[in-house]
C-alpha positions in Angstrom: 0.0 0.0 0.0 1.2 3.4 -0.9 2.5 5.2 2.2 0.9 8.5 1.4 -2.5 6.9 1.1 -2.2 5.5 4.7 -1.1 8.7 6.4 -2.9 11.8 7.3 -1.4 15.0 5.9 0.0 16.2 9.2 1.8 13.0 10.0 3.0 12.6 6.5 4.8 16.0 6.7 6.4 15.1 10.0 7.6 11.7 8.9 9.0 13.0 5.7 11.5 15.0 7.8 12.9 12.1 9.8 13.8 8.6 8.6 13.7 7.3 12.2 10.0 6.9 12.2 9.4 3.8 10.1 5.9 3.0 11.4 2.7 5.0 10.6 0.1 6.5 12.9 -3.3 6.7 11.3 -4.6 10.3 11.5 -6.5 10.2 8.2 -9.7 11.0 10.1 -8.3 14.2 11.5 -7.5 16.5 8.5 -7.5 19.6 10.7 -4.4 18.5 12.5 -2.0 20.0 10.0 1.8 20.1 10.2 3.6 22.6 8.0 7.1 22.1 6.6 10.2 24.2 7.0 13.8 24.3 5.8 16.6 23.2 8.0 17.7 25.9 10.5 20.5 26.1 13.0 19.2 26.2 16.6 21.1 26.7 19.8 21.1 23.4 21.8 20.3 25.5 24.9 17.0 26.7 23.3 15.6 23.2 23.0 13.6 21.6 25.7 13.0 17.9 26.2 10.0 16.0 24.7 7.6 15.6 27.7 6.1 12.6 25.9 9.4 10.7 25.5 8.8 7.1 26.8 12.5 6.4 27.2 13.9 7.2 30.6 17.4 5.8 30.3 19.9 6.2 27.4 22.9 4.0 26.9 26.1 6.0 27.6 28.1 3.9 25.2 25.5 4.4 22.5 25.6 8.2 22.9 29.4 8.1 23.0 29.5 6.2 19.7 27.1 8.6 18.1 29.2 11.5 19.4 32.3 10.1 17.6 30.2 9.6 14.5 29.1 13.3 14.6 32.7 14.5 14.9 33.7 12.4 11.9 30.8 12.7 9.6 28.7 15.6 10.8 24.9 15.2 11.3 23.2 13.6 8.3 19.6 14.0 9.6 18.3 17.1 11.4 16.3 16.8 14.6 12.6 17.7 14.6 11.2 20.4 16.9 8.1 22.5 17.5 7.6 25.9 19.1 6.1 25.9 22.6 5.9 29.1 24.7 8.6 31.0 22.7 11.0 28.1 23.0 11.7 25.0 21.0 10.5 21.5 22.1 12.0 18.3 20.8 9.8 16.0 18.8 12.3 13.5 17.4 16.0 13.0 17.7 16.9 13.1 21.4 19.9 10.8 20.9 21.3 13.1 18.3 20.7 16.1 20.5 22.5 14.5 23.4 25.4 13.4 21.2 25.7 16.9 19.8 25.9 18.5 23.3 28.5 15.9 24.3 30.5 16.7 21.2 30.6 20.3 22.2 28.3 21.7 19.6 26.6 25.0 20.4 24.1 24.7 17.6 22.3 21.8 15.8 20.5 21.5 12.5 16.7 21.2 13.0 13.4 21.3 11.2 10.6 23.2 12.9 7.1 21.7 12.6 3.6 22.5 13.9 2.1 19.6 15.9 -0.3 19.3 18.8 0.4 17.3 22.0 -1.5 14.3 20.9 0.3 14.0 17.6 3.7 14.5 19.3 2.8 11.8 21.9 1.9 9.3 19.1 5.2 10.1 17.2 7.2 9.6 20.4 5.6 6.1 20.9 6.0 5.1 17.3 9.7 6.2 17.2 10.5 4.2 20.3 8.6 1.1 19.3 11.1 0.7 16.5 14.0 0.5 19.0 14.7 -3.0 20.5 16.5 -1.6 23.5 13.4 0.3 24.9 12.3 -1.9 27.7 8.7 -3.3 28.0 7.8 -1.2 31.1 8.7 2.1 29.4 6.5 1.1 26.4 3.7 0.1 28.7 3.9 3.4 30.6 3.7 5.4 27.4 0.6 3.5 26.4 -1.1 4.0 29.7 -0.3 7.7 29.8 -1.7 8.2 26.3 -4.9 6.3 27.1 -5.4 8.2 30.4 -4.8 11.6 28.9 -6.9 11.1 25.8 -9.6 8.8 27.3 -9.4 6.3 24.4 -9.5 2.5 24.4 -6.6 0.1 23.9 -8.2 -0.9 20.6 -8.3 2.8 19.4 -4.6 3.4 20.3 -3.5 0.1 18.7 -5.3 1.1 15.5 -3.6 4.5 15.5 -0.1 3.0 16.0 -0.8 0.1 13.5 0.1 -2.6 16.0 -1.9 -5.6 17.2 -4.2 -4.9 20.2 -2.9 -8.0 21.9 0.6 -6.6 21.8 -0.5 -3.4 23.4 -2.6 -5.3 26.0 0.1 -7.7 26.9 2.5 -4.9 27.5 0.1 -2.8 29.6 -0.7 -5.8 31.8 2.9 -5.8 33.0 2.1 -2.7 35.0 -0.1 -4.8 37.3 3.0 -6.6 38.6 4.6 -5.5 41.9 7.1 -2.7 41.5 10.1 -5.0 42.4 9.1 -7.3 39.6 8.8 -4.4 37.2 12.3 -3.2 38.3 13.7 -6.7 37.6 12.2 -6.5 34.1 13.6 -3.1 33.5 17.1 -4.2 34.7 17.0 -7.3 32.5 17.3 -9.9 35.2 14.0 -11.4 34.1 12.4 -11.3 30.6 9.0 -10.2 29.4 8.1 -13.8 29.0 8.9 -14.4 32.7 6.9 -11.4 33.7 3.9 -12.4 31.7 4.0 -15.9 33.2 3.7 -14.4 36.7 0.5 -12.5 35.9 -2.0 -15.3 36.5 -0.8 -15.7 40.1 -2.5 -12.6 41.2 -1.0 -12.5 44.6 1.9 -10.0 44.8 3.7 -12.0 47.5 3.7 -15.1 45.4 4.7 -13.2 42.3 7.8 -11.8 44.2 8.6 -15.3 45.4 8.7 -16.6 41.8 10.6 -13.5 40.6 13.3 -14.1 43.2 13.6 -17.8 42.2 13.9 -16.9 38.5 16.8 -14.5 39.3 18.6 -16.8 41.7 18.1 -20.1 39.8 18.0 -18.9 36.2 14.7 -20.6 35.6 13.5 -20.6 31.9 10.3 -19.0 30.8 8.8 -22.4 29.9 9.7 -23.8 33.3 8.2 -20.7 35.0 5.0 -21.2 33.1 4.8 -24.9 34.3 5.6 -24.0 37.9 3.0 -21.2 37.9 0.3 -23.6 36.4 1.2 -26.2 39.0 0.9 -23.6 41.8 -2.5 -22.4 40.6 -3.7 -26.0 40.2 -2.6 -26.9 43.7 -4.4 -23.8 45.2 -7.5 -24.6 43.2 -7.5 -28.2 44.3 -7.3 -27.3 48.0 -10.6 -27.9 49.8 -12.2 -30.0 47.0 -14.4 -32.7 48.5 -15.8 -35.2 45.9 -13.7 -36.3 42.9 -15.3 -35.7 39.4 -15.2 -37.8 36.3 -11.7 -37.8 35.0 -12.4 -36.7 31.4 -14.8 -33.9 32.4 -12.4 -32.7 35.1 -9.5 -32.5 32.6 -11.7 -30.5 30.2 -12.8 -28.1 32.9 -9.2 -27.6 34.1 -8.0 -26.9 30.6 -10.7 -24.3 30.1 -10.2 -22.8 33.5 -6.4 -22.5 32.9 -7.1 -20.9 29.5 -9.3 -18.2 31.1 -6.8 -17.6 33.8 -4.0 -17.0 31.3 -6.3 -14.7 29.2 -7.5 -12.6 32.1 -4.4 -12.7 34.3 -6.2 -13.6 37.5 -7.7 -16.6 39.3 -10.8 -18.0 37.6 -13.1 -20.8 38.9 -15.1 -22.8 36.4 -17.9 -25.1 37.6 -20.2 -27.3 35.4 -22.7 -30.0 36.3 -23.6 -33.1 34.3 -26.4 -31.2 32.5 -24.0 -28.6 31.2 -25.1 -25.8 33.5 -22.4 -24.0 35.5 -20.8 -20.8 36.5 -17.6 -18.8 36.1 -16.1 -17.0 39.0 -13.5 -14.3 38.4 -11.4 -13.2 41.3 -9.9 -9.7 41.8 -7.7 -8.3 44.5 -8.7 -4.6 44.5 -10.6 -1.9 42.7 -7.9 -1.3 40.1 -7.8 -5.0 39.1 -11.6 -5.0 38.9 -11.5 -2.0 36.5 -9.0 -3.8 34.4 -11.1 -7.0 34.2 -14.2 -5.0 33.5 -12.5 -3.2 30.7 -11.3 -6.5 29.1 -14.8 -8.1 29.4 -16.7 -5.0 28.2 -14.2 -4.0 25.5 -13.8 -0.4 26.7 -11.7 1.7 29.0 -12.6 2.7 32.6 -12.3 6.3 31.5 -14.9 5.9 28.8 -17.3 4.1 31.0 -17.0 6.8 33.6 -17.8 9.4 31.0 
């Protein structure tokens, strides 16, 4: 599909100025959000403020140092992108280049000035960083949550604008339900996103921390973690049962119950009698988890339902 047919005019103008943004945000339904072009200008590095919508919180020092040496040898091949906010310039794209230029001792930097509203800048910041493999999952998830909270949209709406699968966005945002110490372990790389996702169905923060510590100390694989979590849940569900059920039916119920737990990220009890009637019980620990589950089941965001 032709790129120009997929992009709104405002975003197309922005993306034409920076090769870093390889993804597309769909703004075709908002023709009034225009972005004008400009020639490259030299701006003082001290006149440029940070992008408040930047998902990245940490930058590799070695990466910046390498880019600094490249600037000294080859100059800057691609200008940064900025907009005017309160008589100053605010960065839209190119923070690594700006940091490297300052480190190289540059007092000015080539830039292109664009008109863009906060929402468009936030989308561009997310898109740019989604292309970078070293941006950790928690930073991505936080950028998604901030956008949804500020603009009152659904996960499905944001996924459509960013041209990514909704399941990808949902799986990332669910990581924010984990205890802070588990999130810190994921940020630091001592556990992987696969490990973190495997811990979600446990629900209990104490148990999640227990598993997280084991993963770090014993080097447990993701697959083994998933098996251990499933066994722990099965053991807890089996406690207190009185009468045994037919083996075949029991296995089917357990499989469906496990499927629901993995999909919802919380404890689920499934009961069915011989006539096929039954009930599904979904457990939640607090109001926030209830809102999350309600949003999943109803297909909307808590903000939209409140409105």
